[in-house]
C-alpha positions in Angstrom: -26.2 -10.7 0.3 -28.7 -10.4 3.0 -29.2 -14.1 3.3 -25.5 -15.0 3.8 -24.4 -12.3 6.3 -25.7 -10.6 9.4 -27.6 -7.8 7.7 -28.5 -4.4 9.0 -32.3 -4.5 9.0 -34.8 -1.6 8.6 -38.3 -2.7 9.5 -41.1 -0.6 8.1 -43.8 -2.7 9.7 -44.6 -3.3 13.4 -45.3 -7.0 12.5 -41.9 -7.3 10.8 -40.2 -5.8 13.9 -42.0 -8.4 16.0 -40.8 -11.1 13.7 -37.2 -9.9 13.9 -37.2 -9.9 17.7 -38.8 -13.4 17.8 -36.0 -14.6 15.5 -33.3 -13.1 17.8 -32.4 -10.4 15.3 -33.0 -7.4 17.5 -29.3 -6.4 17.4 -29.6 -6.3 13.6 -32.4 -3.7 13.6 -31.1 -0.2 12.7 -34.5 1.4 12.0 -38.1 0.8 12.8 -41.4 2.7 12.5 -43.0 5.1 15.0 -45.7 2.4 15.6 -43.3 -0.4 16.6 -44.1 -0.8 20.3 -43.6 -4.6 20.9 -41.5 -5.8 22.5 -40.8 -2.8 24.6 -37.2 -2.7 23.5 -38.4 -1.8 20.0 -39.1 1.7 21.2 -35.4 2.3 21.8 -34.5 1.7 18.1 -34.4 4.7 15.8 -37.7 5.5 14.1 -37.5 6.3 10.4 -41.2 7.0 9.8 -43.8 9.4 11.1 -47.6 9.8 10.7 -49.3 12.7 8.9 -52.2 12.5 11.4 -52.2 12.6 15.1 -55.0 10.1 16.0 -54.5 9.8 19.7 -57.5 11.9 20.6 -59.7 11.3 17.6 -62.8 9.2 17.4 -63.1 6.3 15.0 -65.2 8.5 12.6 -62.6 11.3 12.8 -59.7 8.9 12.1 -61.6 7.4 9.1 -62.2 10.9 7.7 -58.5 11.9 8.2 -57.3 8.8 6.6 -59.5 9.3 3.5 -58.4 12.9 3.2 -54.7 12.0 3.4 -55.0 9.2 0.8 -57.0 11.3 -1.6 -54.8 14.4 -1.3 -51.3 12.9 -0.7 -51.7 9.2 -1.5 -50.1 8.2 1.8 -50.5 8.4 5.5 -46.9 8.3 6.5 -43.6 10.0 5.9 -40.3 8.2 5.5 -37.3 9.9 7.2 -34.7 10.1 4.4 -32.0 11.3 6.7 -32.7 8.5 9.2 -32.7 5.9 6.4 -29.4 7.3 5.1 -27.8 7.1 8.5 -29.1 3.6 9.1 -27.7 2.3 5.7 -29.7 -1.0 5.9 -28.8 -4.1 3.9 -32.4 -5.4 4.2 -35.6 -3.4 4.2 -38.8 -5.1 5.3 -42.0 -3.5 4.0 -45.4 -4.4 2.5 -47.9 -3.8 -0.4 -50.9 -5.4 1.3 -52.6 -2.4 2.9 -52.7 1.3 2.0 -53.2 2.4 5.6 -50.7 0.2 7.3 -47.3 1.5 6.3 -45.3 3.8 4.0 -46.2 3.0 0.4 -44.1 0.4 -1.4 -43.5 2.8 -4.3 -42.1 5.4 -1.9 -39.9 2.9 -0.2 -38.5 1.7 -3.5 -37.9 5.2 -4.8 -36.1 6.5 -1.6 -34.1 3.3 -1.2 -32.8 3.5 -4.8 -31.5 6.9 -4.1 -30.2 6.5 -0.5 -29.2 2.8 -0.1 -29.3 1.3 -3.6 -27.7 -1.9 -2.5 -30.3 -2.7 0.1 -32.6 -5.7 -0.6 -36.3 -4.8 -0.3 -38.6 -7.6 0.9 -42.3 -7.1 0.7 -44.4 -9.2 3.2 -48.0 -9.7 1.9 -49.7 -12.4 3.9 -53.4 -13.0 3.5 -53.6 -16.3 5.6 -52.2 -17.8 8.7 -49.9 -20.0 6.6 -48.7 -16.9 4.7 -47.7 -15.4 8.0 -45.7 -18.4 9.0 -44.1 -18.4 5.5 -43.1 -14.8 6.0 -41.4 -15.6 9.2 -39.4 -18.2 7.3 -38.7 -15.7 4.6 -37.3 -13.1 7.0 -35.3 -15.8 8.7 -33.8 -16.9 5.4 -33.0 -13.3 4.3 -31.3 -12.5 7.6 -29.3 -15.7 8.0 -31.5 -17.1 10.9 -32.9 -20.2 9.2 -32.6 -22.6 12.1 -34.3 -20.2 14.5 -37.0 -19.5 11.9 -37.8 -23.2 11.5 -37.9 -23.7 15.3 -40.2 -20.7 15.8 -42.6 -21.8 13.0 -42.6 -25.3 14.4 -43.6 -24.0 17.8 -46.4 -21.8 16.3 -47.8 -24.6 14.1 -48.0 -26.8 17.2 -50.0 -24.2 19.1 -52.3 -23.8 16.1 -52.8 -27.5 15.7 -53.7 -27.8 19.4 -56.5 -25.3 19.0 -57.7 -26.7 15.8 -57.7 -30.3 17.1 -59.6 -29.4 20.3 -62.1 -27.3 18.5 -62.6 -29.7 15.5 -65.4 -31.7 17.0 -67.4 -29.1 18.9 -71.1 -29.6 19.0 -71.8 -26.2 17.5 -70.0 -23.4 15.8 -71.3 -20.0 16.9 -71.9 -17.3 14.3 -69.2 -14.6 14.7 -68.8 -11.1 13.5 -65.3 -9.6 13.9 -65.4 -5.8 13.7 -62.1 -4.2 12.5 -63.5 -0.7 12.9 -66.6 0.8 14.6 -67.4 4.1 12.9 -67.9 3.3 10.1 -68.1 -0.4 10.8 -65.7 -2.7 8.9 -65.7 -6.4 9.2 -62.3 -8.1 9.5 -60.8 -10.0 6.7 -57.6 -11.8 5.5 -56.5 -14.2 8.3 -59.2 -13.3 10.9 -62.0 -15.4 9.4 -59.5 -18.3 9.3 -58.7 -17.8 13.0 -62.4 -17.9 13.7 -62.8 -21.2 11.9 -59.8 -22.7 13.5 -61.1 -21.7 16.9 -64.4 -23.5 16.3 -66.6 -20.7 15.0 -68.1 -19.5 11.7 -67.6 -16.0 10.4 -71.0 -14.6 9.6 -69.7 -12.0 7.1 -66.0 -12.1 6.6 -64.2 -14.2 4.0 -60.9 -15.9 4.4 -57.9 -14.3 2.5 -60.2 -11.4 1.4 -59.5 -7.8 2.7 -61.6 -6.2 5.4 -64.5 -4.2 4.1 -67.1 -1.7 5.1 -70.4 -3.2 6.2 -73.7 -1.5 7.0 -75.0 -2.0 10.5 -78.2 -3.4 9.1 -76.3 -6.2 7.4 -74.3 -6.9 10.6 -77.6 -7.1 12.6 -79.2 -9.2 9.9 -76.4 -11.7 10.1 -77.6 -12.5 13.6 -74.2 -13.1 15.2 -74.0 -15.0 18.4 -70.6 -13.5 19.2 -69.2 -10.2 18.2 -65.5 -9.5 18.7 -64.5 -5.8 18.5 -60.9 -5.5 17.3 -60.3 -2.0 15.8 -57.1 -2.0 13.8 -54.4 -0.1 15.7 -56.3 0.1 19.1 -55.3 -1.7 22.3 -57.9 -3.0 24.7 -58.1 0.2 26.7 -58.7 2.3 23.6 -61.2 -0.3 22.2 -63.2 -0.1 25.4 -63.2 3.6 25.3 -64.2 3.8 21.6 -66.9 1.2 22.1 -68.3 3.3 24.9 -68.5 6.5 22.9 -69.6 5.1 19.5 -73.2 5.7 18.6 -74.5 2.2 17.9 -77.9 1.2 16.4 -80.8 1.1 18.9 -81.2 -2.6 18.1 -77.6 -3.3 19.3 -78.6 -2.8 22.9 -82.3 -3.2 22.6 -82.7 -6.9 23.4 -84.1 -7.8 20.0 -83.5 -11.2 18.5 -80.9 -9.9 16.0 -78.7 -8.4 18.7 -75.6 -10.5 19.5 -75.8 -12.4 22.7 -72.1 -11.8 23.6 -69.8 -8.9 22.6 -66.1 -8.9 23.4 -63.5 -6.2 23.1 -60.0 -7.3 22.5 -56.6 -5.8 21.7 -56.7 -5.8 17.9 -53.4 -4.1 17.5 -51.5 -6.8 19.4 -53.2 -10.0 18.5 -55.2 -9.6 15.2 -54.1 -6.7 13.0 -50.4 -7.4 12.8 -49.4 -10.5 10.8 -46.7 -11.7 13.1 -46.2 -14.4 15.8 -48.8 -12.9 18.1 -51.6 -13.8 15.7 -51.4 -17.3 17.3 -52.0 -15.6 20.6 -55.1 -14.1 18.9 -56.2 -17.6 17.9 -55.9 -18.8 21.5 -57.9 -15.8 22.7 -60.7 -16.5 20.2 -60.8 -20.1 21.3 -61.5 -19.1 24.9 -64.2 -16.6 23.7 -66.0 -19.1 21.5 -65.6 -22.3 23.5 -64.8 -21.6 27.2 -66.1 -25.1 28.0 -63.0 -26.5 26.2 -60.4 -23.8 26.5 -61.3 -22.1 29.8 -62.8 -18.6 30.4 -61.3 -15.7 28.5 -58.6 -13.7 30.4 -60.3 -10.3 31.1 -56.9 -8.7 30.5 -57.1 -10.0 26.9 -60.8 -10.1 26.1 -63.4 -8.0 27.9 -67.1 -9.2 27.8 -69.6 -6.4 27.2 -73.0 -7.3 28.5 -75.8 -6.8 26.0 -78.3 -5.7 28.7 -75.9 -3.5 30.6 -75.2 0.2 29.7 -72.1 0.8 27.6 -71.1 3.2 30.4 -70.2 0.2 32.5 -67.2 -0.4 30.3 -65.0 2.3 31.7 -61.6 2.6 30.1 -59.9 2.3 33.4 -61.1 -1.3 33.6 -59.1 -2.4 30.6 -55.5 -3.7 31.2 -53.0 -5.2 28.9 
């Protein structure tokens, strides 16, 4: 059904919303999440989800605690608007089973959809690698009757990936990199991020490709002796990341000039370019390439990656300096 007509689409993932827009399916979207903010036009589409926690003013530690409480007590972080879904009457629902903290649970989506829109097709997107992300784009394109555009888009993205891989393939050294998906407590990034680091000419000191992110003690992060650290908190833009880095209590060694301290620390927009498995992950790869090998790819755009000096006070990274 959904693959042969022009389906009404409900996207329960910000990344799926971005995929739909990139495929020219924005007119098909009848429902999105409260977190769907890209492109800007996504904000005008009816939201059918809400969060149980208001995290706008919370610290990383407070958010982590709130998330754990919600998962332990309610087994979810989000609410699905049943009336909104009933009004939308989608033919195709895009969701996921990959991450407990990223979207309405798959079981909830299935249960509500069976009651409210039983004829809707539910498609779960569960990428763990860059190629999986590209395959998901093709999957959505097929389900929504946009195969030609999907193939064109994936061809364009593969060409950009290959350009970075080719230029970085014979670099004289591959810096040791730590990608931090959260600051307090620290989590190292997983799934496709270590792959992006490899493609950009680096070696992930702690993360593993196609493996979920995981909590890591600061002593292990320091012991890994990263040459580059990329701070990319899940769900934070660059401004919020700079702000959070400035107020997070880091180990004394982090800014103490000892040998284990990373020589370069960059803050980036994790929400836009690294956390969401959609087309902009390729932008993230290009950003990483400039961070790791500016001699080949040019200096990082400060609007996309902000260098934090090891020797400077963290107070120098005022939030007002960060722009998107």
